[in-house]
C-alpha positions as CSV (number, residue, x, y, z in Angstrom):
1,M,-89.5,70.2,159.6
2,K,-89.9,66.5,160.3
3,G,-88.3,64.7,163.2
4,R,-88.3,61.5,165.1
5,A,-89.0,60.9,168.8
6,F,-86.6,58.8,171.0
7,S,-86.6,57.5,174.6
8,F,-84.0,56.8,177.1
9,R,-83.9,56.1,180.9
10,A,-82.1,58.3,183.3
11,A,-81.9,57.6,187.0
12,F,-82.3,60.5,189.5
13,L,-82.1,60.7,193.3
14,G,-82.7,64.1,194.7
15,G,-82.0,65.6,191.3
16,Q,-78.6,63.8,191.2
17,H,-77.6,61.2,188.6
18,L,-76.7,57.8,190.2
19,V,-74.6,56.7,187.3
20,P,-70.9,57.9,187.3
21,S,-70.2,60.4,184.6
22,R,-67.9,58.1,182.7
23,L,-70.7,55.6,182.4
24,R,-73.4,58.0,181.4
25,P,-74.3,57.8,177.7
26,S,-73.7,60.9,175.7
27,F,-76.7,62.7,174.4
28,F,-75.8,61.6,170.9
29,D,-75.7,57.9,171.9
30,A,-78.9,58.3,173.9
31,V,-81.0,59.8,171.2
32,L,-79.8,57.2,168.7
33,G,-81.0,54.6,171.1
34,D,-77.9,52.4,171.3
35,P,-79.1,49.3,173.2
36,S,-75.7,48.8,174.7
37,L,-75.9,52.1,176.5
38,R,-79.4,52.0,177.9
39,L,-79.5,52.3,181.7
40,R,-81.1,49.4,183.5
41,R,-81.4,50.8,187.0
42,P,-84.9,51.9,188.2
43,G,-85.6,55.5,187.7
44,I,-87.6,58.0,185.9
45,C,-88.4,57.3,182.3
46,V,-88.1,60.5,180.3
47,R,-89.5,60.7,176.8
48,M,-87.8,63.2,174.6
49,A,-88.9,64.5,171.2
50,V,-85.9,65.5,169.1
51,K,-86.3,67.3,165.9
52,I,-83.8,66.3,163.3
53,P,-83.6,68.5,160.3
54,N,-84.3,67.2,156.9
55,M,-80.9,68.1,155.3
56,Q,-82.4,67.3,151.8
57,Q,-84.7,70.4,151.9
58,P,-83.4,73.3,149.8
59,I,-82.2,76.4,151.5
60,Q,-84.5,79.3,150.8
61,T,-83.0,82.6,149.6
62,N,-84.3,86.1,149.2
63,H,-83.0,87.0,145.8
64,D,-86.2,88.8,145.0
65,R,-85.7,91.0,148.0
66,I,-82.1,92.0,147.3
67,P,-82.0,92.8,143.6
68,K,-78.8,93.7,141.7
69,F,-78.8,97.2,140.3
70,Y,-77.2,97.9,137.0
71,L,-76.5,101.6,136.4
72,Y,-75.2,103.1,133.1
73,K,-75.3,106.4,131.1
74,M,-77.2,106.5,127.8
75,T,-75.8,108.3,124.8
76,V,-78.8,107.6,122.6
77,D,-82.6,107.3,123.4
78,N,-84.3,106.7,120.1
79,G,-86.6,103.8,120.8
80,G,-84.0,101.0,120.1
81,A,-82.5,100.5,123.5
82,P,-84.6,100.3,125.5
83,C,-87.7,99.6,123.3
84,V,-91.0,100.3,125.0
85,Q,-94.1,99.0,123.2
86,D,-97.4,97.2,124.2
87,G,-96.8,97.3,127.9
88,G,-93.4,95.8,127.7
89,L,-89.8,97.1,127.8
90,T,-87.0,95.1,126.2
91,L,-83.2,95.6,125.9
92,A,-82.2,93.6,122.8
93,I,-79.4,95.7,121.3
94,C,-76.5,97.7,122.9
95,K,-75.4,97.1,126.5
96,Q,-74.4,93.5,125.6
97,T,-72.4,93.1,128.9
98,I,-75.5,93.8,130.9
99,R,-77.7,91.6,128.7
100,R,-75.3,88.7,129.1
101,V,-75.2,88.6,132.9
102,A,-78.2,90.4,134.4
103,P,-80.4,87.9,136.2
104,E,-84.2,87.7,136.6
105,G,-85.2,90.2,139.2
106,S,-82.3,92.6,138.7
107,V,-83.1,96.3,138.2
108,I,-81.6,98.3,135.3
109,I,-81.5,102.1,135.5
110,G,-80.5,104.2,132.5
111,F,-79.3,107.7,133.1
112,A,-79.1,110.4,130.5
113,G,-75.5,111.0,129.4
114,N,-74.2,114.5,128.8
115,D,-74.5,114.1,125.1
116,L,-78.3,114.1,125.5
117,R,-78.5,117.6,127.0
118,D,-79.3,119.2,123.6
119,E,-82.3,116.8,123.2
120,G,-83.9,117.9,126.5
121,Y,-82.3,115.4,128.9
122,H,-81.0,117.5,131.7
123,D,-78.7,116.8,134.6
124,N,-78.2,113.1,134.1
125,S,-82.0,112.6,134.4
126,I,-83.4,109.0,134.8
127,V,-84.5,107.8,131.4
128,Y,-85.9,104.5,132.6
129,A,-85.8,102.0,135.3
130,A,-86.8,98.3,134.8
131,T,-87.0,95.1,136.6
132,V,-85.9,92.1,134.5
133,T,-88.9,89.7,134.6
134,R,-87.2,87.2,132.2
135,P,-84.0,87.0,130.1
136,L,-84.9,85.5,126.8
137,N,-82.5,82.9,125.4
138,P,-80.7,83.3,122.2
139,G,-83.0,82.9,119.2
140,E,-86.2,83.1,121.4
141,Y,-86.7,86.8,120.6
142,C,-86.3,86.5,116.9
143,R,-88.3,83.3,116.4
144,K,-91.5,84.0,118.5
145,R,-94.1,85.8,116.4
146,M,-95.2,87.9,119.5
147,Y,-92.0,89.8,119.4
148,A,-91.5,90.0,115.6
149,G,-93.1,93.5,115.2
150,R,-91.1,95.2,118.0
151,P,-88.7,97.9,116.6
152,D,-85.7,96.4,118.3
153,C,-86.3,93.0,116.8
154,V,-83.8,93.8,114.0
155,Y,-82.2,90.3,113.6
156,K,-83.7,87.1,112.2
157,C,-82.7,83.4,112.7
158,T,-81.6,81.5,109.6
159,G,-80.9,78.0,110.8
160,K,-78.2,78.3,113.5
161,R,-77.2,81.7,112.5
162,F,-78.5,85.3,112.8
163,A,-78.9,87.8,110.1
164,T,-80.0,91.4,109.9
165,K,-83.6,92.0,108.7
166,A,-84.0,93.8,105.5
167,K,-86.2,96.5,107.0
168,A,-84.3,96.8,110.3
169,L,-85.0,100.2,112.0
170,F,-81.8,100.0,114.0
171,H,-78.2,98.6,113.6
172,S,-78.5,97.8,109.9
173,G,-74.8,98.7,109.2
174,V,-71.8,96.5,109.0
175,G,-70.5,95.2,112.3
176,Y,-73.5,95.7,114.4
177,L,-74.7,92.1,114.4
178,E,-71.5,90.8,115.9
179,H,-71.3,93.8,118.3
180,D,-74.9,93.1,119.6
181,L,-74.9,89.3,119.5
182,G,-71.4,88.1,119.5
183,S,-69.5,85.9,117.2
184,P,-70.9,82.8,115.6
185,P,-71.6,79.9,116.4
186,D,-72.2,80.8,120.0
187,Y,-73.5,84.2,119.9
188,D,-72.8,84.9,123.5
189,N,-74.4,88.2,123.6
190,A,-77.7,87.2,122.1
191,I,-79.7,87.6,125.2
192,V,-82.6,89.9,125.4
193,L,-83.8,91.3,128.7
194,L,-87.5,91.5,129.1
195,S,-89.5,93.6,131.5
196,D,-93.1,92.5,130.9
197,G,-96.0,94.5,132.4
198,L,-96.4,98.2,133.3
199,E,-95.9,97.3,136.9
200,N,-92.3,96.2,136.3
201,F,-90.8,99.3,134.6
202,R,-90.9,103.1,134.5
203,Y,-89.9,104.9,131.2
204,F,-89.7,108.7,131.3
205,G,-87.6,109.6,128.2
206,N,-86.7,113.3,128.3
207,R,-89.6,114.0,130.7
208,R,-87.7,114.6,133.9
209,S,-88.8,112.0,136.5
210,L,-87.5,113.4,139.8
211,Q,-84.5,115.4,141.0
212,Y,-82.7,112.5,142.6
213,K,-79.4,114.3,143.0
214,T,-80.8,116.6,145.8
215,K,-81.9,113.6,147.8
216,F,-79.4,110.9,147.1
217,H,-75.9,112.4,147.4
218,R,-73.9,109.1,147.1
219,L,-75.8,108.3,143.9
220,R,-75.2,111.7,142.5
221,K,-71.5,111.3,143.0
222,E,-71.6,107.9,141.4
223,I,-73.5,109.0,138.3
224,E,-71.5,112.1,137.7
225,G,-68.3,110.1,137.8
226,L,-69.6,107.3,135.6
227,T,-68.3,107.3,132.0
228,Q,-68.4,104.2,129.8
229,G,-69.6,100.8,130.9
230,H,-71.9,100.2,133.8
231,R,-71.8,99.8,137.6
232,V,-73.2,96.8,139.5
233,N,-71.1,96.4,142.7
234,H,-72.3,99.1,145.1
235,D,-71.2,99.9,148.7
236,P,-73.9,99.7,151.5
237,E,-74.6,103.4,151.4
238,L,-75.2,103.6,147.6
239,Y,-77.2,100.3,147.7
240,A,-79.5,101.7,150.4
241,E,-80.1,104.9,148.2
242,L,-80.9,102.7,145.2
243,L,-83.5,100.7,147.1
244,A,-85.1,104.1,148.2
245,L,-84.9,105.4,144.7
246,K,-86.7,102.4,143.3
247,K,-89.6,103.0,145.8
248,L,-89.9,106.6,144.7
249,L,-89.8,105.8,141.0
250,W,-92.5,103.1,141.2
251,K,-94.8,105.6,142.7
252,L,-94.6,107.6,139.4
253,K,-96.4,106.7,136.2
254,S,-94.7,106.1,132.9
255,P,-95.5,108.8,130.4
256,I,-94.8,106.3,127.6
257,S,-95.8,102.6,127.9
């Protein structure tokens, strides 16, 4: 923090000011060095260094230390949403509300819904947890060759519009495009969330990760009561449990990467 040094004179006798209080310069006037308010009587010269903040410097925040947690229940886990391949996890189709608003650094946790019990997903187990390393802009996912071979890259860009690929593995039916990406010409939902690098996500599938319900009672209540949609605004007790849960999950290894 940069500052400037200022000087002013103050007269003292036995520790007492000789100048009546009504004639004494205020600290504000003194440090600004107003010539009309400088004291001329002999005395002790005091040099003061005053640090004046640079108000142009940006205020630092800790968004990376206080992530948003997006929680939702999954009804399908077939490799489309999320898609895990080549050390990266993407969310490109489904959950359009989360994709549209989740910022970089946020954490998304998908829990198994009750419909997945018959496929080996028990007791609302955690299917995956991922930190968003970067939201990809509309069109970026379908235009870049590095993403073209991913199973969830089911749409292609034709000019300023999107179209379904002929060999799309998911969502090839009527109505899926607008549901996933939004209406033209804006395509407000055409955001893809990327979690790049094995250090940034954990995917367990139907391999039970940990029995979180016995340790995190507030989270158990939240997930058992969750139906459609997602949750992102959490009370302090639940948020503290989510931070602790993330630490535990990141100590585990992903069976699939």
